[in-house]
PyMOL Python script that loads the backbone (N, CA, C, O; Angstrom):
from pymol import cmd

cmd.read_pdbstr("""\
ATOM      1  N   MET A   1      24.149  -1.003 -56.227  1.00  0.00           N
ATOM      2  CA  MET A   1      23.898   0.107 -55.342  1.00  0.00           C
ATOM      3  C   MET A   1      22.401   0.155 -55.029  1.00  0.00           C
ATOM      4  O   MET A   1      21.565  -0.121 -55.889  1.00  0.00           O
ATOM      5  N   THR A   2      22.083   0.505 -53.796  1.00  0.00           N
ATOM      6  CA  THR A   2      20.678   0.556 -53.398  1.00  0.00           C
ATOM      7  C   THR A   2      20.080   1.906 -53.747  1.00  0.00           C
ATOM      8  O   THR A   2      20.769   2.924 -53.827  1.00  0.00           O
ATOM      9  N   SER A   3      18.804   1.874 -53.946  1.00  0.00           N
ATOM     10  CA  SER A   3      18.128   3.121 -54.326  1.00  0.00           C
ATOM     11  C   SER A   3      17.933   3.994 -53.089  1.00  0.00           C
ATOM     12  O   SER A   3      17.879   3.485 -51.970  1.00  0.00           O
ATOM     13  N   PRO A   4      17.828   5.319 -53.292  1.00  0.00           N
ATOM     14  CA  PRO A   4      17.618   6.227 -52.167  1.00  0.00           C
ATOM     15  C   PRO A   4      16.304   5.963 -51.435  1.00  0.00           C
ATOM     16  O   PRO A   4      16.199   6.242 -50.241  1.00  0.00           O
ATOM     17  N   VAL A   5      15.316   5.438 -52.121  1.00  0.00           N
ATOM     18  CA  VAL A   5      14.027   5.143 -51.479  1.00  0.00           C
ATOM     19  C   VAL A   5      14.207   4.008 -50.486  1.00  0.00           C
ATOM     20  O   VAL A   5      13.710   4.064 -49.361  1.00  0.00           O
ATOM     21  N   ARG A   6      14.935   2.963 -50.921  1.00  0.00           N
ATOM     22  CA  ARG A   6      15.184   1.835 -50.020  1.00  0.00           C
ATOM     23  C   ARG A   6      16.014   2.282 -48.814  1.00  0.00           C
ATOM     24  O   ARG A   6      15.737   1.873 -47.686  1.00  0.00           O
ATOM     25  N   THR A   7      17.001   3.095 -49.040  1.00  0.00           N
ATOM     26  CA  THR A   7      17.843   3.585 -47.963  1.00  0.00           C
ATOM     27  C   THR A   7      17.008   4.409 -46.981  1.00  0.00           C
ATOM     28  O   THR A   7      17.147   4.273 -45.766  1.00  0.00           O
ATOM     29  N   GLY A   8      16.151   5.252 -47.519  1.00  0.00           N
ATOM     30  CA  GLY A   8      15.285   6.072 -46.662  1.00  0.00           C
ATOM     31  C   GLY A   8      14.322   5.224 -45.854  1.00  0.00           C
ATOM     32  O   GLY A   8      14.110   5.477 -44.668  1.00  0.00           O
ATOM     33  N   LEU A   9      13.743   4.227 -46.486  1.00  0.00           N
ATOM     34  CA  LEU A   9      12.827   3.330 -45.775  1.00  0.00           C
ATOM     35  C   LEU A   9      13.557   2.538 -44.691  1.00  0.00           C
ATOM     36  O   LEU A   9      13.028   2.357 -43.594  1.00  0.00           O
ATOM     37  N   ALA A  10      14.753   2.071 -44.989  1.00  0.00           N
ATOM     38  CA  ALA A  10      15.538   1.327 -44.008  1.00  0.00           C
ATOM     39  C   ALA A  10      15.892   2.223 -42.817  1.00  0.00           C
ATOM     40  O   ALA A  10      15.829   1.803 -41.662  1.00  0.00           O
ATOM     41  N   LEU A  11      16.261   3.454 -43.128  1.00  0.00           N
ATOM     42  CA  LEU A  11      16.601   4.405 -42.062  1.00  0.00           C
ATOM     43  C   LEU A  11      15.360   4.716 -41.214  1.00  0.00           C
ATOM     44  O   LEU A  11      15.447   4.769 -39.988  1.00  0.00           O
ATOM     45  N   LEU A  12      14.223   4.918 -41.858  1.00  0.00           N
ATOM     46  CA  LEU A  12      12.984   5.192 -41.148  1.00  0.00           C
ATOM     47  C   LEU A  12      12.583   4.009 -40.271  1.00  0.00           C
ATOM     48  O   LEU A  12      12.155   4.193 -39.131  1.00  0.00           O
ATOM     49  N   LEU A  13      12.720   2.803 -40.800  1.00  0.00           N
ATOM     50  CA  LEU A  13      12.392   1.598 -40.046  1.00  0.00           C
ATOM     51  C   LEU A  13      13.326   1.429 -38.844  1.00  0.00           C
ATOM     52  O   LEU A  13      12.895   1.073 -37.747  1.00  0.00           O
ATOM     53  N   SER A  14      14.598   1.691 -39.077  1.00  0.00           N
ATOM     54  CA  SER A  14      15.579   1.595 -37.983  1.00  0.00           C
ATOM     55  C   SER A  14      15.276   2.620 -36.892  1.00  0.00           C
ATOM     56  O   SER A  14      15.326   2.294 -35.706  1.00  0.00           O
ATOM     57  N   ALA A  15      14.967   3.836 -37.278  1.00  0.00           N
ATOM     58  CA  ALA A  15      14.657   4.887 -36.301  1.00  0.00           C
ATOM     59  C   ALA A  15      13.377   4.546 -35.536  1.00  0.00           C
ATOM     60  O   ALA A  15      13.288   4.791 -34.333  1.00  0.00           O
ATOM     61  N   SER A  16      12.394   3.986 -36.228  1.00  0.00           N
ATOM     62  CA  SER A  16      11.150   3.589 -35.565  1.00  0.00           C
ATOM     63  C   SER A  16      11.403   2.479 -34.551  1.00  0.00           C
ATOM     64  O   SER A  16      10.873   2.504 -33.440  1.00  0.00           O
ATOM     65  N   ALA A  17      12.216   1.510 -34.947  1.00  0.00           N
ATOM     66  CA  ALA A  17      12.547   0.403 -34.038  1.00  0.00           C
ATOM     67  C   ALA A  17      13.307   0.920 -32.824  1.00  0.00           C
ATOM     68  O   ALA A  17      13.059   0.467 -31.706  1.00  0.00           O
ATOM     69  N   LEU A  18      14.216   1.849 -33.018  1.00  0.00           N
ATOM     70  CA  LEU A  18      14.973   2.427 -31.908  1.00  0.00           C
ATOM     71  C   LEU A  18      14.049   3.216 -30.985  1.00  0.00           C
ATOM     72  O   LEU A  18      14.170   3.132 -29.762  1.00  0.00           O
ATOM     73  N   GLY A  19      13.136   3.974 -31.563  1.00  0.00           N
ATOM     74  CA  GLY A  19      12.174   4.730 -30.754  1.00  0.00           C
ATOM     75  C   GLY A  19      11.274   3.808 -29.948  1.00  0.00           C
ATOM     76  O   GLY A  19      10.996   4.070 -28.778  1.00  0.00           O
ATOM     77  N   LEU A  20      10.823   2.737 -30.568  1.00  0.00           N
ATOM     78  CA  LEU A  20       9.983   1.761 -29.875  1.00  0.00           C
ATOM     79  C   LEU A  20      10.755   1.097 -28.734  1.00  0.00           C
ATOM     80  O   LEU A  20      10.220   0.910 -27.641  1.00  0.00           O
ATOM     81  N   ALA A  21      12.005   0.746 -28.992  1.00  0.00           N
ATOM     82  CA  ALA A  21      12.839   0.125 -27.954  1.00  0.00           C
ATOM     83  C   ALA A  21      13.049   1.082 -26.780  1.00  0.00           C
ATOM     84  O   ALA A  21      13.010   0.661 -25.623  1.00  0.00           O
ATOM     85  N   ALA A  22      13.267   2.354 -27.067  1.00  0.00           N
ATOM     86  CA  ALA A  22      13.445   3.341 -25.991  1.00  0.00           C
ATOM     87  C   ALA A  22      12.166   3.478 -25.175  1.00  0.00           C
ATOM     88  O   ALA A  22      12.221   3.586 -23.950  1.00  0.00           O
ATOM     89  N   HIS A  23      11.022   3.474 -25.840  1.00  0.00           N
ATOM     90  CA  HIS A  23       9.739   3.580 -25.147  1.00  0.00           C
ATOM     91  C   HIS A  23       9.508   2.356 -24.255  1.00  0.00           C
ATOM     92  O   HIS A  23       9.064   2.494 -23.115  1.00  0.00           O
ATOM     93  N   VAL A  24       9.804   1.176 -24.766  1.00  0.00           N
ATOM     94  CA  VAL A  24       9.642  -0.061 -23.993  1.00  0.00           C
ATOM     95  C   VAL A  24      10.571  -0.043 -22.779  1.00  0.00           C
ATOM     96  O   VAL A  24      10.169  -0.448 -21.688  1.00  0.00           O
ATOM     97  N   ALA A  25      11.799   0.418 -22.958  1.00  0.00           N
ATOM     98  CA  ALA A  25      12.749   0.497 -21.851  1.00  0.00           C
ATOM     99  C   ALA A  25      12.247   1.460 -20.783  1.00  0.00           C
ATOM    100  O   ALA A  25      12.387   1.183 -19.592  1.00  0.00           O
ATOM    101  N   ALA A  26      11.670   2.581 -21.185  1.00  0.00           N
ATOM    102  CA  ALA A  26      11.133   3.544 -20.215  1.00  0.00           C
ATOM    103  C   ALA A  26       9.962   2.944 -19.451  1.00  0.00           C
ATOM    104  O   ALA A  26       9.858   3.123 -18.238  1.00  0.00           O
ATOM    105  N   LEU A  27       9.085   2.238 -20.145  1.00  0.00           N
ATOM    106  CA  LEU A  27       7.955   1.585 -19.479  1.00  0.00           C
ATOM    107  C   LEU A  27       8.430   0.517 -18.505  1.00  0.00           C
ATOM    108  O   LEU A  27       7.901   0.402 -17.400  1.00  0.00           O
ATOM    109  N   GLN A  28       9.404  -0.247 -18.905  1.00  0.00           N
ATOM    110  CA  GLN A  28       9.927  -1.302 -18.042  1.00  0.00           C
ATOM    111  C   GLN A  28      10.581  -0.697 -16.800  1.00  0.00           C
ATOM    112  O   GLN A  28      10.422  -1.225 -15.699  1.00  0.00           O
ATOM    113  N   SER A  29      11.302   0.386 -16.966  1.00  0.00           N
ATOM    114  CA  SER A  29      11.914   1.064 -15.832  1.00  0.00           C
ATOM    115  C   SER A  29      10.845   1.571 -14.860  1.00  0.00           C
ATOM    116  O   SER A  29      10.994   1.433 -13.645  1.00  0.00           O
ATOM    117  N   GLN A  30       9.780   2.152 -15.388  1.00  0.00           N
ATOM    118  CA  GLN A  30       8.676   2.632 -14.559  1.00  0.00           C
ATOM    119  C   GLN A  30       8.013   1.460 -13.831  1.00  0.00           C
ATOM    120  O   GLN A  30       7.661   1.579 -12.657  1.00  0.00           O
ATOM    121  N   ASN A  31       7.843   0.342 -14.513  1.00  0.00           N
ATOM    122  CA  ASN A  31       7.250  -0.833 -13.887  1.00  0.00           C
ATOM    123  C   ASN A  31       8.115  -1.350 -12.741  1.00  0.00           C
ATOM    124  O   ASN A  31       7.588  -1.745 -11.701  1.00  0.00           O
ATOM    125  N   PHE A  32       9.434  -1.351 -12.919  1.00  0.00           N
ATOM    126  CA  PHE A  32      10.326  -1.791 -11.852  1.00  0.00           C
ATOM    127  C   PHE A  32      10.225  -0.870 -10.640  1.00  0.00           C
ATOM    128  O   PHE A  32      10.201  -1.338  -9.501  1.00  0.00           O
ATOM    129  N   ARG A  33      10.165   0.447 -10.886  1.00  0.00           N
ATOM    130  CA  ARG A  33      10.030   1.398  -9.764  1.00  0.00           C
ATOM    131  C   ARG A  33       8.716   1.179  -9.030  1.00  0.00           C
ATOM    132  O   ARG A  33       8.686   1.168  -7.800  1.00  0.00           O
ATOM    133  N   GLU A  34       7.628   1.005  -9.777  1.00  0.00           N
ATOM    134  CA  GLU A  34       6.324   0.791  -9.150  1.00  0.00           C
ATOM    135  C   GLU A  34       6.275  -0.546  -8.404  1.00  0.00           C
ATOM    136  O   GLU A  34       5.633  -0.644  -7.358  1.00  0.00           O
ATOM    137  N   ALA A  35       6.938  -1.559  -8.926  1.00  0.00           N
ATOM    138  CA  ALA A  35       6.992  -2.855  -8.240  1.00  0.00           C
ATOM    139  C   ALA A  35       7.762  -2.733  -6.935  1.00  0.00           C
ATOM    140  O   ALA A  35       7.376  -3.328  -5.929  1.00  0.00           O
ATOM    141  N   ALA A  36       8.849  -1.966  -6.943  1.00  0.00           N
ATOM    142  CA  ALA A  36       9.623  -1.751  -5.719  1.00  0.00           C
ATOM    143  C   ALA A  36       8.781  -0.997  -4.684  1.00  0.00           C
ATOM    144  O   ALA A  36       8.808  -1.322  -3.497  1.00  0.00           O
ATOM    145  N   GLU A  37       8.042   0.003  -5.142  1.00  0.00           N
ATOM    146  CA  GLU A  37       7.170   0.752  -4.233  1.00  0.00           C
ATOM    147  C   GLU A  37       6.063  -0.150  -3.683  1.00  0.00           C
ATOM    148  O   GLU A  37       5.718  -0.059  -2.505  1.00  0.00           O
ATOM    149  N   LEU A  38       5.514  -1.006  -4.517  1.00  0.00           N
ATOM    150  CA  LEU A  38       4.482  -1.942  -4.078  1.00  0.00           C
ATOM    151  C   LEU A  38       5.037  -2.912  -3.034  1.00  0.00           C
ATOM    152  O   LEU A  38       4.359  -3.237  -2.059  1.00  0.00           O
ATOM    153  N   ASP A  39       6.264  -3.370  -3.241  1.00  0.00           N
ATOM    154  CA  ASP A  39       6.895  -4.255  -2.263  1.00  0.00           C
ATOM    155  C   ASP A  39       7.055  -3.554  -0.922  1.00  0.00           C
ATOM    156  O   ASP A  39       6.780  -4.137   0.126  1.00  0.00           O
ATOM    157  N   GLU A  40       7.501  -2.300  -0.957  1.00  0.00           N
ATOM    158  CA  GLU A  40       7.655  -1.531   0.288  1.00  0.00           C
ATOM    159  C   GLU A  40       6.309  -1.354   0.992  1.00  0.00           C
ATOM    160  O   GLU A  40       6.218  -1.504   2.210  1.00  0.00           O
ATOM    161  N   LEU A  41       5.268  -1.036   0.225  1.00  0.00           N
ATOM    162  CA  LEU A  41       3.943  -0.861   0.814  1.00  0.00           C
ATOM    163  C   LEU A  41       3.407  -2.173   1.372  1.00  0.00           C
ATOM    164  O   LEU A  41       2.742  -2.184   2.408  1.00  0.00           O
ATOM    165  N   SER A  42       3.693  -3.274   0.692  1.00  0.00           N
ATOM    166  CA  SER A  42       3.254  -4.584   1.181  1.00  0.00           C
ATOM    167  C   SER A  42       3.925  -4.922   2.506  1.00  0.00           C
ATOM    168  O   SER A  42       3.278  -5.418   3.429  1.00  0.00           O
ATOM    169  N   VAL A  43       5.213  -4.654   2.594  1.00  0.00           N
ATOM    170  CA  VAL A  43       5.944  -4.909   3.840  1.00  0.00           C
ATOM    171  C   VAL A  43       5.393  -4.025   4.952  1.00  0.00           C
ATOM    172  O   VAL A  43       5.192  -4.493   6.073  1.00  0.00           O
ATOM    173  N   ALA A  44       5.150  -2.764   4.654  1.00  0.00           N
ATOM    174  CA  ALA A  44       4.604  -1.850   5.670  1.00  0.00           C
ATOM    175  C   ALA A  44       3.207  -2.290   6.102  1.00  0.00           C
ATOM    176  O   ALA A  44       2.879  -2.230   7.286  1.00  0.00           O
ATOM    177  N   ALA A  45       2.392  -2.727   5.159  1.00  0.00           N
ATOM    178  CA  ALA A  45       1.040  -3.176   5.505  1.00  0.00           C
ATOM    179  C   ALA A  45       1.087  -4.429   6.371  1.00  0.00           C
ATOM    180  O   ALA A  45       0.325  -4.559   7.329  1.00  0.00           O
ATOM    181  N   GLU A  46       1.981  -5.346   6.030  1.00  0.00           N
ATOM    182  CA  GLU A  46       2.107  -6.568   6.838  1.00  0.00           C
ATOM    183  C   GLU A  46       2.591  -6.227   8.241  1.00  0.00           C
ATOM    184  O   GLU A  46       2.092  -6.774   9.224  1.00  0.00           O
ATOM    185  N   TRP A  47       3.561  -5.325   8.335  1.00  0.00           N
ATOM    186  CA  TRP A  47       4.081  -4.918   9.638  1.00  0.00           C
ATOM    187  C   TRP A  47       2.976  -4.253  10.463  1.00  0.00           C
ATOM    188  O   TRP A  47       2.833  -4.536  11.652  1.00  0.00           O
ATOM    189  N   ASN A  48       2.199  -3.372   9.835  1.00  0.00           N
ATOM    190  CA  ASN A  48       1.104  -2.708  10.545  1.00  0.00           C
ATOM    191  C   ASN A  48       0.039  -3.706  10.983  1.00  0.00           C
ATOM    192  O   ASN A  48      -0.515  -3.581  12.075  1.00  0.00           O
ATOM    193  N   ALA A  49      -0.248  -4.687  10.149  1.00  0.00           N
ATOM    194  CA  ALA A  49      -1.242  -5.704  10.514  1.00  0.00           C
ATOM    195  C   ALA A  49      -0.768  -6.512  11.716  1.00  0.00           C
ATOM    196  O   ALA A  49      -1.553  -6.812  12.616  1.00  0.00           O
ATOM    197  N   ARG A  50       0.501  -6.859  11.730  1.00  0.00           N
ATOM    198  CA  ARG A  50       1.045  -7.596  12.877  1.00  0.00           C
ATOM    199  C   ARG A  50       1.026  -6.734  14.138  1.00  0.00           C
ATOM    200  O   ARG A  50       0.699  -7.208  15.226  1.00  0.00           O
ATOM    201  N   ARG A  51       1.379  -5.470  13.971  1.00  0.00           N
ATOM    202  CA  ARG A  51       1.410  -4.566  15.128  1.00  0.00           C
ATOM    203  C   ARG A  51       0.016  -4.358  15.696  1.00  0.00           C
ATOM    204  O   ARG A  51      -0.169  -4.377  16.913  1.00  0.00           O
ATOM    205  N   THR A  52      -0.970  -4.159  14.821  1.00  0.00           N
ATOM    206  CA  THR A  52      -2.322  -3.889  15.309  1.00  0.00           C
ATOM    207  C   THR A  52      -3.030  -5.139  15.783  1.00  0.00           C
ATOM    208  O   THR A  52      -3.991  -5.046  16.547  1.00  0.00           O
ATOM    209  N   SER A  53      -2.578  -6.320  15.347  1.00  0.00           N
ATOM    210  CA  SER A  53      -3.224  -7.544  15.814  1.00  0.00           C
ATOM    211  C   SER A  53      -3.042  -7.700  17.316  1.00  0.00           C
ATOM    212  O   SER A  53      -3.903  -8.282  17.976  1.00  0.00           O
ATOM    213  N   GLY A  54      -1.954  -7.200  17.870  1.00  0.00           N
ATOM    214  CA  GLY A  54      -1.744  -7.241  19.311  1.00  0.00           C
ATOM    215  C   GLY A  54      -2.525  -6.156  20.032  1.00  0.00           C
ATOM    216  O   GLY A  54      -2.813  -6.281  21.222  1.00  0.00           O
ATOM    217  N   ILE A  55      -2.863  -5.104  19.327  1.00  0.00           N
ATOM    218  CA  ILE A  55      -3.578  -3.987  19.946  1.00  0.00           C
ATOM    219  C   ILE A  55      -5.064  -4.312  20.093  1.00  0.00           C
ATOM    220  O   ILE A  55      -5.696  -3.853  21.044  1.00  0.00           O
ATOM    221  N   LYS A  56      -5.631  -5.087  19.179  1.00  0.00           N
ATOM    222  CA  LYS A  56      -7.066  -5.378  19.218  1.00  0.00           C
ATOM    223  C   LYS A  56      -7.499  -6.065  20.510  1.00  0.00           C
ATOM    224  O   LYS A  56      -8.462  -5.615  21.130  1.00  0.00           O
ATOM    225  N   PRO A  57      -6.829  -7.140  20.946  1.00  0.00           N
ATOM    226  CA  PRO A  57      -7.226  -7.744  22.228  1.00  0.00           C
ATOM    227  C   PRO A  57      -7.030  -6.784  23.402  1.00  0.00           C
ATOM    228  O   PRO A  57      -7.811  -6.773  24.354  1.00  0.00           O
ATOM    229  N   GLU A  58      -5.979  -5.988  23.310  1.00  0.00           N
ATOM    230  CA  GLU A  58      -5.716  -5.004  24.369  1.00  0.00           C
ATOM    231  C   GLU A  58      -6.856  -3.992  24.439  1.00  0.00           C
ATOM    232  O   GLU A  58      -7.292  -3.622  25.529  1.00  0.00           O
ATOM    233  N   LEU A  59      -7.335  -3.549  23.294  1.00  0.00           N
ATOM    234  CA  LEU A  59      -8.435  -2.594  23.232  1.00  0.00           C
ATOM    235  C   LEU A  59      -9.719  -3.220  23.771  1.00  0.00           C
ATOM    236  O   LEU A  59     -10.466  -2.572  24.504  1.00  0.00           O
ATOM    237  N   ARG A  60      -9.977  -4.472  23.413  1.00  0.00           N
ATOM    238  CA  ARG A  60     -11.174  -5.151  23.937  1.00  0.00           C
ATOM    239  C   ARG A  60     -11.125  -5.260  25.456  1.00  0.00           C
ATOM    240  O   ARG A  60     -12.130  -5.052  26.136  1.00  0.00           O
ATOM    241  N   ARG A  61      -9.947  -5.588  25.980  1.00  0.00           N
ATOM    242  CA  ARG A  61      -9.805  -5.691  27.435  1.00  0.00           C
ATOM    243  C   ARG A  61     -10.015  -4.323  28.087  1.00  0.00           C
ATOM    244  O   ARG A  61     -10.661  -4.225  29.130  1.00  0.00           O
ATOM    245  N   PHE A  62      -9.479  -3.281  27.483  1.00  0.00           N
ATOM    246  CA  PHE A  62      -9.677  -1.933  28.017  1.00  0.00           C
ATOM    247  C   PHE A  62     -11.149  -1.556  28.003  1.00  0.00           C
ATOM    248  O   PHE A  62     -11.660  -1.009  28.980  1.00  0.00           O
ATOM    249  N   GLU A  63     -11.847  -1.847  26.885  1.00  0.00           N
ATOM    250  CA  GLU A  63     -13.277  -1.533  26.796  1.00  0.00           C
ATOM    251  C   GLU A  63     -14.061  -2.298  27.851  1.00  0.00           C
ATOM    252  O   GLU A  63     -14.985  -1.754  28.455  1.00  0.00           O
ATOM    253  N   PHE A  64     -13.695  -3.570  28.078  1.00  0.00           N
ATOM    254  CA  PHE A  64     -14.373  -4.365  29.104  1.00  0.00           C
ATOM    255  C   PHE A  64     -14.124  -3.768  30.488  1.00  0.00           C
ATOM    256  O   PHE A  64     -15.055  -3.625  31.280  1.00  0.00           O
ATOM    257  N   ASP A  65     -12.870  -3.418  30.780  1.00  0.00           N
ATOM    258  CA  ASP A  65     -12.546  -2.809  32.075  1.00  0.00           C
ATOM    259  C   ASP A  65     -13.281  -1.493  32.265  1.00  0.00           C
ATOM    260  O   ASP A  65     -13.763  -1.201  33.360  1.00  0.00           O
ATOM    261  N   LEU A  66     -13.368  -0.704  31.214  1.00  0.00           N
ATOM    262  CA  LEU A  66     -14.063   0.574  31.291  1.00  0.00           C
ATOM    263  C   LEU A  66     -15.550   0.354  31.556  1.00  0.00           C
ATOM    264  O   LEU A  66     -16.140   1.029  32.400  1.00  0.00           O
ATOM    265  N   ALA A  67     -16.150  -0.585  30.841  1.00  0.00           N
ATOM    266  CA  ALA A  67     -17.574  -0.878  31.058  1.00  0.00           C
ATOM    267  C   ALA A  67     -17.807  -1.379  32.477  1.00  0.00           C
ATOM    268  O   ALA A  67     -18.794  -1.010  33.112  1.00  0.00           O
ATOM    269  N   THR A  68     -16.906  -2.213  32.974  1.00  0.00           N
ATOM    270  CA  THR A  68     -17.025  -2.716  34.345  1.00  0.00           C
ATOM    271  C   THR A  68     -16.931  -1.574  35.343  1.00  0.00           C
ATOM    272  O   THR A  68     -17.712  -1.500  36.292  1.00  0.00           O
ATOM    273  N   GLU A  69     -15.982  -0.695  35.127  1.00  0.00           N
ATOM    274  CA  GLU A  69     -15.812   0.453  36.030  1.00  0.00           C
ATOM    275  C   GLU A  69     -17.029   1.368  35.993  1.00  0.00           C
ATOM    276  O   GLU A  69     -17.460   1.864  37.034  1.00  0.00           O
ATOM    277  N   GLN A  70     -17.583   1.594  34.819  1.00  0.00           N
ATOM    278  CA  GLN A  70     -18.782   2.435  34.717  1.00  0.00           C
ATOM    279  C   GLN A  70     -19.962   1.781  35.416  1.00  0.00           C
ATOM    280  O   GLN A  70     -20.754   2.456  36.074  1.00  0.00           O
ATOM    281  N   THR A  71     -20.079   0.456  35.273  1.00  0.00           N
ATOM    282  CA  THR A  71     -21.167  -0.268  35.941  1.00  0.00           C
ATOM    283  C   THR A  71     -21.006  -0.160  37.452  1.00  0.00           C
ATOM    284  O   THR A  71     -21.984   0.068  38.164  1.00  0.00           O
ATOM    285  N   ARG A  72     -19.785  -0.319  37.947  1.00  0.00           N
ATOM    286  CA  ARG A  72     -19.527  -0.178  39.391  1.00  0.00           C
ATOM    287  C   ARG A  72     -19.868   1.227  39.866  1.00  0.00           C
ATOM    288  O   ARG A  72     -20.484   1.405  40.917  1.00  0.00           O
ATOM    289  N   ALA A  73     -19.464   2.223  39.084  1.00  0.00           N
ATOM    290  CA  ALA A  73     -19.727   3.614  39.475  1.00  0.00           C
ATOM    291  C   ALA A  73     -21.229   3.872  39.530  1.00  0.00           C
ATOM    292  O   ALA A  73     -21.704   4.545  40.445  1.00  0.00           O
ATOM    293  N   ARG A  74     -21.978   3.354  38.572  1.00  0.00           N
ATOM    294  CA  ARG A  74     -23.433   3.508  38.594  1.00  0.00           C
ATOM    295  C   ARG A  74     -24.038   2.804  39.802  1.00  0.00           C
ATOM    296  O   ARG A  74     -24.952   3.319  40.446  1.00  0.00           O
ATOM    297  N   GLY A  75     -23.519   1.633  40.094  1.00  0.00           N
ATOM    298  CA  GLY A  75     -24.007   0.890  41.251  1.00  0.00           C
ATOM    299  C   GLY A  75     -23.726   1.619  42.543  1.00  0.00           C
ATOM    300  O   GLY A  75     -24.569   1.635  43.440  1.00  0.00           O
ATOM    301  N   MET A  76     -22.553   2.224  42.656  1.00  0.00           N
ATOM    302  CA  MET A  76     -22.197   2.977  43.870  1.00  0.00           C
ATOM    303  C   MET A  76     -23.085   4.208  43.999  1.00  0.00           C
ATOM    304  O   MET A  76     -23.516   4.543  45.102  1.00  0.00           O
ATOM    305  N   ARG A  77     -23.360   4.876  42.904  1.00  0.00           N
ATOM    306  CA  ARG A  77     -24.250   6.058  42.960  1.00  0.00           C
ATOM    307  C   ARG A  77     -25.648   5.648  43.366  1.00  0.00           C
ATOM    308  O   ARG A  77     -26.321   6.354  44.117  1.00  0.00           O
ATOM    309  N   THR A  78     -26.084   4.495  42.863  1.00  0.00           N
ATOM    310  CA  THR A  78     -27.423   4.024  43.203  1.00  0.00           C
ATOM    311  C   THR A  78     -27.488   3.687  44.698  1.00  0.00           C
ATOM    312  O   THR A  78     -28.483   3.980  45.361  1.00  0.00           O
ATOM    313  N   LEU A  79     -26.421   3.070  45.225  1.00  0.00           N
ATOM    314  CA  LEU A  79     -26.405   2.757  46.643  1.00  0.00           C
ATOM    315  C   LEU A  79     -26.399   4.034  47.482  1.00  0.00           C
ATOM    316  O   LEU A  79     -27.075   4.090  48.510  1.00  0.00           O
ATOM    317  N   ARG A  80     -25.666   5.041  47.075  1.00  0.00           N
ATOM    318  CA  ARG A  80     -25.595   6.292  47.846  1.00  0.00           C
ATOM    319  C   ARG A  80     -26.947   7.000  47.845  1.00  0.00           C
ATOM    320  O   ARG A  80     -27.349   7.582  48.852  1.00  0.00           O
ATOM    321  N   VAL A  81     -27.634   6.949  46.733  1.00  0.00           N
ATOM    322  CA  VAL A  81     -28.935   7.621  46.628  1.00  0.00           C
ATOM    323  C   VAL A  81     -29.934   6.925  47.530  1.00  0.00           C
ATOM    324  O   VAL A  81     -30.749   7.602  48.157  1.00  0.00           O
ATOM    325  N   ARG A  82     -29.911   5.618  47.626  1.00  0.00           N
ATOM    326  CA  ARG A  82     -30.880   4.869  48.431  1.00  0.00           C
ATOM    327  C   ARG A  82     -30.641   5.020  49.919  1.00  0.00           C
ATOM    328  O   ARG A  82     -31.587   4.879  50.695  1.00  0.00           O
ATOM    329  N   ARG A  83     -29.461   5.291  50.341  1.00  0.00           N
ATOM    330  CA  ARG A  83     -29.156   5.393  51.767  1.00  0.00           C
ATOM    331  C   ARG A  83     -29.718   6.611  52.373  1.00  0.00           C
ATOM    332  O   ARG A  83     -29.547   6.840  53.570  1.00  0.00           O
TER     333      ARG A  83
END
""", "prot")
cmd.dss("prot")
cmd.show_as("cartoon", "prot")
cmd.util.cbc("prot")
cmd.orient("prot")
């Protein structure tokens, strides 16, 4: 027959191992959720980068057209003043 001290130590060790396993499982579950969220954010960031890559040349062309129009308007005002 085993002594009560050994039984108590075995029970304590078993409970500690079970508690540690539960803690590890909770951490792993949290890591999986965070990894899924990171994947979603990565996909969204890639999609936004692709979407905005087409907007940048469009914006440059708009800025060029605007600058050209402003230059023309200044030139027309200068011509009107001189006449």
